[in-house]
N, C-alpha and C positions, 0 to 999 in steps of 0.2 A: 771709667767704663762708658759713661754717657758721652764724653767727648769723642771717644773712639768709635762709638756707634754713629755719631754725626759724620765723622770722617768716612766711614764705610758707606753711608747713605749717599754722601756727596760724590764719592767715586762712581756710584751707580746712577748719577744724574738726578737724584731726588732733589727737588728745589724747595718745596713748601714744608720746611722743617720747623716745628715749634719747639723751642727750648726755654727753660727758666732756671735761673740760679736759685739757690736757697734764699738769698736776700730778696729776690723778686717774688717767690712763691714758696711759702712754708707748707710743705706737703702734710704736716701734722695738723694743719688747720682745715677742718672739714668744710667749713663755709667757703674758704678761699679756693679750695680745690673744686668744689661744686661750681663756683662762679667761673673758674677758668674753663672747665669743660663746657658749661652752658654757653660761654661766649665764643669759644674757638671751634667746638665740634670736631675734634680730630678723628681721622679715619682709623689710624693705627697708633698704638702706644707701646713704647719700649720703656719698661719700668726698671731703670738701673739705679735709681736713688736708694741709698741705704746708709745706715751708720755702721762703719766697718773699722776693724783694727786688729792688731796682733794679740798675743797672749796677755801682755801687760794691760792693754786697754780693755780687753774683755773681762779680766779679773777685777779691774779697778772700777769700771762703770757698768755693771751687769743690769742695773735698773734702766739706764739709758738705752742699752743695746736692745732690750726686749720692748720697752715702751716705744721708742722712736721708730723702730722697724715695723712693729705692729700697726702703729698709727699711719705711717706713710703708705704702706701697701694696702691697708684696709680702705683708706680714703680714695686712693687712686683706682683700685680695682672696682669698688662700688660705684664711684662716679663715672667710670668708663662704661659700666653697664647702663647706668641711668641715661647717659648721653648717647647710647647706641653705637659705641665704638665697634668697628668691624673686626679688628684683631688687636690682641694685647699680648706682649711677651714679658713674662715675669722672670727676673734674674735672681736665682737663689745662690747656693753655695755648697761646696762639697762637705762642709761640716754638718750638714743635715743627717749624715749617715752615722750609724753606731760607731763608737770609738774602736771597738774590736771587730769591725766588719771584715768578712772574708775579702781578700784582695785578688784581682782588682774589683772595685766596688761596682756592682750592678744596680740599676735603678730600683729593682724590686727589694733591695735590702733596706729600704726606707722603713723606719720604725720597727726594726727587728732586733733592737738591742739598746743598751744604755748609751747616751751621748757622752762626748768628751766634756768633763766638768768645767774646764776653763772657758769654754764658749757655748755652754748649754743655752743660756738665754737668747743669744743670737740665733742659734740653730733652731730653737723652738719657734721663734718668730718666722724664720724662713720656711719651716715646714707648714706653718699656718698659712703662709702666702700661697704655697703650692695647693693646699687643700681648699683654699678660698677660690682659686681659679677653677679647680675641678668641680667645686660645688655650684658655682655660677654656670659652668658649662652644662651640668646635669639638670639644673632647675630652669635655667633661662635660655639654654641653647646658644650661649655665647661661644666665641672662638678665642679663648684665653689659653695661651701656651706657656710652658715653663722650661727654662734651661738651667742646668746646674754646673757652673764653671768650677774648674779646679783653681788652684792658687794663681792669681793674675799678677802681672808686672808690666811696666812699660811707661810711655810718656804720660804725664799728668798724675803720676802716683803721689801718695802722701809720704813725705820724707820726715815726718815728725820724729824726734829722737826717741820717744817712748811709745807712741801710739800707732806706729806704722807696722806693716807686715814685714816678713823676714827679708825679702830682697831689697826693698827701698831702705829698710833700716841698716842693712849691711853695706849698701852702696854709700850711704852717708857716713857711716862709721869708718869704713876703710878710707874714704876720701879725706875726711877730717884728720885721720891718723897720718895719712901721707903728707898733707899740708903741714901738720905740726911736727913731722919727723919722729913720730912715736915708734917705740920698739915693738909694741904688740897691740892687738885688738882682742877684746874679751867678748865672747859670744855665749849667750845663755844655753844651758843644757849640755848634753853629752855630744851633740853633733850627729848622733846615730839615727834619729828619725828620718824617714824617707818622705819626700814631697815631690809632687808633680807641679810643674810651672808652665803656664801658657801666656804667650804675649797678648797684650790687651787688643791689639789690632786683629790677631787671629780670632779672638773671642768675639769681637764685633762682627767680623765676617761670618762667623758661625751663627750669630744672632739673626742677621739679615737672611741668611740661608734658610734657617728654620722658619722664620716669619713668612717667607715667600713660598714655602711648600704648600701645595694644594691640600685641601681638607682631607681628601681620600688618602693621600700619601702619608700625611701626618697621623691620621687615625689608624692606618695599617701598622704603624710602629709603636703606638701607644694604646692606652685604654682609658675609659672614663675615670677609673679609680687609680690609674698610674700613668699620668699624662706628662711627666717631666722627662727631659733628655739630658744625659751627661755630656759635658763638653770638656775635652782635655787632649793631651798628646798621646796617652797610653804608655808613657815612659816616666820613671821617677829617678831621683838622685837623693843621696843623703845630704843633710844640712852641711856636713863637712865638705862634701864635694862642691856644693853650690857656693860655699864660702871661699873655697880655693879659686873657683871660677871668677867670682867677683873680685877677689884680691888681685888676680892677674889682669882682669879688665881695667881695674882702677890703677894698677901699677904700684901697689903698696909692697914694700920690701921687708916689712917686719914679720913677726910671728903671730900665730893665732892661738889664743888660750881659751879653753872651754870651762865655764863656771858650772860645775855639775850640781851645785846647790840649787840651781834654778830649774823650773819645770821644763820637760821636753814637749809636752802636749801629746797628741795622738801619735802612736808609733809609726803608722804608715797610712797614707791616703793616696791611693792610685785609682783613677777612674776607669771603669770599663766603658769604652767609647764605641763598642760594636754597633749600637743602634744608630749613632750619628754617622758612622762610616757607611753603614748600609743606606743611609739617606743621601750619600754623595758628597760628604764634606770631610776634609783633612786639614790639619794645620800646615802652615808654610814656613814658619821661622824656627830655626834651631835655637836651643837655649843659649849656646855660646854666642852666636851672632846677636841674639836678642839682648843679652846682657851688655855687650859692647855698645850696641845702639842706644840702650837705655842710659848707660853711663854718660854717653855723649849728650843726651837730652838733659840729664841732671846738671852737668857742668854748664851747658848753655843757659839753663834757666836759673840756677842758683850760684854759678861762679865757683 
């Protein structure tokens, strides 16, 4: 996500862009984050850094998912305020909403029901980030905004065989099966859950769009106690459908088998994006075209 935001900014001729890799700046280290802000005094901050992963990773490392994300966002948001940052954009996740939320999910459904157990620690951390931005706005008059992306995919994704999200995991699995001449690919769950997918470059474009809205326009579509905005396509597909699309994009000729002993996760997650549409933004990439493009990036990067 971070690299996509940098691409979006450069397309708009932004030049003085500060970035740091995890190796260069550990955002869990409060002293290091404070020193960074004191030295560089940025005007705007896009907070895209997070520990993320799919069902397996969330189930395996719940302590890391809540601790790392709480520390990263708390340090950056607090030190942005201390340094007098003019604007900050916090990136959350659609998993902040209740597991059985009415579909499509509206921003006001936040904290109106139980979360999905498989990613609850991550979701709680992201909810805390939203509320931290709102709290600093209320108490200190800051301009800290939040956007909640649906499931993202695209260049620069994590293709780890166990800890990645569904699209990169399936791209790698189908690709390796094709190279090995395998007869089938096994996918967790029933394939029935529905998911919405947004290309990362569309998400980056939405981030810059929201950041550049004037205060009056942003305030007219949010409130001090409900300041986040959903970002998505407004359309969803089943896991079975996206698996078939990836299979075709990769060129795998074998069969797909579903391991129904494994968890499905949330039955459906479709974002209501009426608020963002009213603010003048829509996505530009179709899922089919985006998957073909993403597979091309995967092959170029990993062979």
